[in-house]
N, C-alpha and C positions, 0 to 999 in steps of 0.2 A: 362302665363305668356314669356312670349317674347320666339317662337321661336328663335334663336341667329345665327347658323348657318344654317337656313330657307334667315335669309338675306344676302341679298346683301353689299360689301362694301362699294358701296355707299347711299346704305341705314338706316345702322348701324351711316354713317357720319351724314348721313342727323340727325334723332335720335340724336343726340350728339349736334347738334350747334341747334338742336331749344328746347331742353334742356336750352344752356348754352342766347339762347335771350331770355325766360320764363325771364333766374334771373335777366339779364338786363333789362330790360325795372319792372321789381317789382310785374309780375301778378305768380309765383310760384308755379305749381302743387305740389307737392311732394309727384309722383305719386310710386305708391312700395314702403311704408314707414308705409305701419299700418300691425296690426295683422293677418291679412290676406294672403299678403306677406311672412310674419315670416314663417309662416304655409308652406307657397305651396312652400318654397324654402328649407327644411327642408332635401329633396331627396339628392337634385343634386343646384350646381351651372347653370348657363347659359348664363354667362358674355356676348351681347354683343360688346363687346371695353376694348383691352388691355387700360385700359393706364402708361406710365410708366412719373410721371414725378416731380417736386422736392421739396422737403420736405416741402420745404417755410409751416409754418402755413396758410396762407392763402389761399391756394390754396387747398381747400379739394375740395378735387373730385366733390362726390353727393350734392356738395353744390350750388358750381361753373355754374355744366351741370344740375342741378336739375332730378339727380334723385335719386332709391332706391338699397331699398337691392337687388342684385342680380344680379346687370343689369352693374357693370363694374368691372370689377378685377385691380385691380388697386396695382403698383408697386412705390414708390418712395427712393428720394434720394436728398441727398444737394449738386444743378447743374447740378442734375440728368444722375450723373457721372454709368457707371459699368463697373461690375464686372463678373464675374461669378454668384452668386446669379441671380443676373439683371437679362444675359441673358440664365437663368436658368427659371426666373417664366412666362418673357413675354413666351420662348417655351412653356414651362405650359399650358401661358394662352391658345392658339395659335391649340400644337397639338394636345391635350388633350379632350379642353375644345369647343373645338371650332371656338374662336372673331373673327366677319369675318375682322376688323379694329381695329389697334395697333396705340394711340396717342401719340407723343413724343409732352407732354402741359411744358412750356416754360414758364416763367414771365417778366419782368422790375421790374427795381431795386435787382434783382436779388447777394446775398452778396457771393453767389462761386464766380462771374463775377466778381463781383466788388474783390471781394481780389486777384482775381489770375493775374487783371490786372493793378493791386498794386504789384502785386511781382513779372512778372513784366516789369513793367515801372518801378518799387524805389525799387527792389532787398524786398521787404518788406515779413520777415519769418516767417511762420507757427509751431504754433508747434502738433506731435499725430497726431494723421490720418487725420487734417486737409491737411496737407502738402500733403498728396496723395487725399485730392477732389482735389486740386492746380493744382495738376501735369499734374491729369487727363480733368482738366477746359484748360489746358496752352494751344494745341496743336490750340482747335479757338478760342484763344483770338490774339496767333501768325498769325496766320491764316486774320483775324480779324486788326489788325496788316497790315499787307501788301497792303492789299487793299487796306489798307487807309483809316479805317473805322475810323469815330469818334461822333461820336456817341450809348450814354446809347443802344436803342434800335436796331441799327444797329450788337456789339457784342453781342447782345443775339438772336438774328437772326442766325447769323452766327453757335453760338454756339445747334440752336436748329438744324441745317444742317447739323451739323458739329458727333452729336446725330442721326440723323435721317441715316446718311451714316453705319454711325458701328456698328448698330446694324445690317444691311442687311449685312455690310462686313464682322462679325463675324459670326453669326446665318446665318448654310446654312438653319433653320429647314425656320426662316423664311423669309430668300430668294427664299426659293423652295416655299413657301405660299401664295407670291407676286407671282408669275413670272405663275404660274399656275391659277391665280384673286381667289385665296379661304379668299387672305385675304390682307387686303389696309394697310401701314405705314404714315402716316402721319402730324405733322409735325406743329403744337400749340402754340402761344405767349400770352400770358395772361398779360390782362392791372389790374394794381391792383387799379383803382382808376376809371374807368365805369362800370369792371367786363369782360372786351372784351372778346375773344379768337378766334384772325385772326392767318389767312393764313398762316404758313409761307411756306411748303413742300408738297408736294406728293409723293410713290410711290405706281402705282399697283392702283390709283386710277381710269383715266383715262381708265387701261390697264379692268378693272376689270365692268367699264362701257358698254366696248366696245368695246371702242377708244385705238386710240394708242398713247402712252406717248410719 
């Protein structure tokens, strides 16, 4: 079992990206997915990353990052919107499980962002709790419009950056872990067509490696 608490944030990030590179290249190794690993992780979990991503069915974290049992502590909501349950889950992954990396994973063609753009631009209404999702994505869409963005990729990147910023603003536990260099937060944008996860923003990754942010 990988000792996640012994990993530096940059090392954890490198492991995650290496898995995505294998997935893109079609050379997946499917690590930690056998019966021996299943038995190994029964006593405790020791994930090297907390992954907070969109619930989109095309973003199965262990598949696109070529990881297995006990590697990733995954939290997913539509449009990676956050509430108390999400924040508590991420804090648990960092403060209790000791994960050195938190990843916010967005993607192109995100239905939540598209629905929010439609609501903002055309007044399209949503029913039930979908309206709550749209309300939580609205600040990102408004910021993109104010910046003059027109492309889907720009809106997605803005929403990922906003999510990262909001996590650190709302969670003192996470912010302190980043300030202490124990954890870093990165924002990635996944492309559905080619499977790549591209870096959008980082918080604490450089500091954790000993450089100034």
